[in-house]
C-alpha positions in Angstrom: -50.9 19.8 52.3 -48.3 17.5 50.6 -49.5 14.2 49.2 -48.6 10.9 50.8 -46.3 10.2 47.8 -44.5 13.6 48.3 -44.1 13.0 52.0 -42.7 9.5 51.4 -40.3 10.9 48.8 -39.0 13.5 51.2 -38.4 10.8 53.8 -36.5 8.7 51.2 -34.5 11.8 50.2 -33.6 12.5 53.9 -32.5 8.9 54.4 -30.4 9.0 51.2 -28.6 12.2 52.4 -28.0 10.7 55.8 -26.5 7.6 54.1 -24.4 9.9 51.9 -22.9 11.6 55.0 -22.1 8.2 56.6 -20.7 6.8 53.3 -18.4 9.9 53.1 -17.0 9.4 56.6 -16.5 5.6 56.1 -14.8 6.1 52.8 -12.6 8.8 54.3 -11.5 6.5 57.2 -11.0 3.6 54.8 -8.9 5.7 52.4 -11.3 4.8 49.6 -10.6 7.8 47.3 -13.0 6.6 44.6 -15.9 6.3 47.1 -15.1 9.8 48.6 -15.0 11.3 45.1 -18.4 9.8 44.3 -19.9 11.7 47.3 -19.3 15.0 45.6 -21.0 16.7 42.6 -18.7 17.4 39.6 -18.6 21.2 40.5 -18.5 20.8 44.3 -16.7 23.1 46.7 -14.8 22.2 49.9 -13.7 24.7 52.5 -12.1 24.0 55.9 -11.3 26.5 58.6 -7.5 27.0 58.7 -6.9 25.2 55.4 -7.1 26.1 51.8 -10.1 24.6 50.1 -10.9 23.5 46.6 -13.5 23.8 43.9 -14.4 20.9 41.5 -14.3 17.2 42.3 -10.8 16.6 41.1 -9.4 19.6 43.0 -11.2 18.5 46.1 -9.7 15.0 45.9 -6.2 16.5 45.4 -6.8 18.8 48.5 -8.0 15.9 50.6 -5.2 13.6 49.5 -2.6 16.3 50.5 -4.3 16.8 53.9 -4.5 13.1 54.5 -0.9 12.5 53.5 0.0 14.0 57.0 -2.5 11.8 58.8 -2.4 8.3 60.1 -5.5 6.4 61.1 -8.7 8.4 61.4 -12.1 8.0 62.9 -14.9 10.3 61.7 -18.1 9.9 63.8 -21.2 11.7 62.6 -23.8 12.4 65.3 -26.6 13.9 63.3 -27.5 15.6 60.1 -30.0 18.5 60.2 -31.5 18.8 56.7 -33.6 21.7 55.2 -34.9 21.1 51.7 -34.8 24.0 49.4 -36.6 22.2 46.6 -36.9 18.7 45.0 -33.2 18.6 44.1 -31.5 20.9 46.6 -31.0 20.8 50.4 -28.9 22.5 53.0 -27.6 20.6 56.1 -25.5 20.8 59.2 -23.6 17.7 60.0 -22.2 17.5 63.6 -19.3 15.1 64.1 -16.3 14.2 66.2 -13.0 13.4 64.6 -10.0 11.4 65.9 -7.0 11.9 63.7 -3.5 10.5 64.0 -1.1 13.3 63.1 2.6 13.0 63.6 3.2 11.6 67.0 -0.1 12.5 68.6 -3.8 11.9 68.2 -6.0 14.9 67.6 -9.6 15.0 68.9 -12.0 17.5 67.3 -15.6 18.5 67.3 -16.7 19.9 64.0 -19.7 21.1 62.1 -20.0 20.6 58.3 -22.1 23.3 56.7 -23.3 21.3 53.7 -25.3 21.9 50.5 -26.6 18.8 48.8 -27.8 18.5 45.2 -29.3 15.7 43.2 -26.9 14.7 40.4 -27.8 11.8 38.0 -30.7 10.8 40.3 -28.4 10.6 43.4 -27.9 13.0 46.3 -24.3 14.3 46.5 -22.4 17.0 48.4 -22.4 20.2 46.4 -20.6 22.3 49.0 -19.0 21.3 52.3 -17.6 23.8 54.8 -15.8 22.2 57.8 -16.0 24.5 60.8 -14.3 23.7 64.0 -15.8 23.8 67.5 -12.6 22.6 69.2 -9.5 20.6 68.2 -6.3 19.5 69.9 -4.1 16.6 71.0 -5.4 14.4 73.7 -3.3 16.4 76.1 -5.1 19.6 75.1 -8.6 18.1 75.2 -8.9 18.5 79.0 -9.0 22.2 78.6 -10.4 22.6 75.1 -13.8 23.8 76.1 -12.6 26.3 78.6 -9.6 27.8 76.7 -10.6 30.7 74.3 -7.9 29.5 71.9 -9.3 26.0 71.7 -8.5 25.1 68.1 -5.0 23.6 68.3 -4.0 21.7 65.2 -0.4 20.3 65.6 2.2 22.7 64.3 -0.3 25.6 63.8 -0.9 28.6 66.0 -3.9 28.1 68.4 -7.0 29.9 67.3 -10.5 30.5 68.5 -13.5 28.3 67.8 -15.7 29.0 64.8 -18.6 28.6 67.3 -17.5 30.4 70.5 -19.9 30.3 73.4 -22.1 33.4 73.5 -22.3 35.0 76.9 -24.5 37.8 78.1 
């Protein structure tokens, strides 16, 4: 049985990771590049379905800046973070979120899951690996059918594709 101190530390770590996820989304929506960079470890990785990813904090920031150059206002809304600790300084997580992204002359609405790995770096939890996987995405016009259309990932200007999490049927 874990000691009371160990149990409290785990709760503090869980809260810090949840705050990290919220801080990342807020910094992204605010175009606060320094705050976004501070969310990642120095050797972090970022991967996104349908987009080329990056390795290393500087490369991730260049990747995100290039992606955001085609965006207008954004709203990232995290719903929950499921965290599984792998040790005192490592954890895996799944962050479930909705995104609203101004792209070109339309607004894209998306449901995503971030498959995350977190590491403690300099006594702070940071994102070591973030894989953005898409449940569905499309313009507001496409959203009315996005959960019933097999090709329900529809980024503007890209060929429609299937969800990274298609519904399993018998």
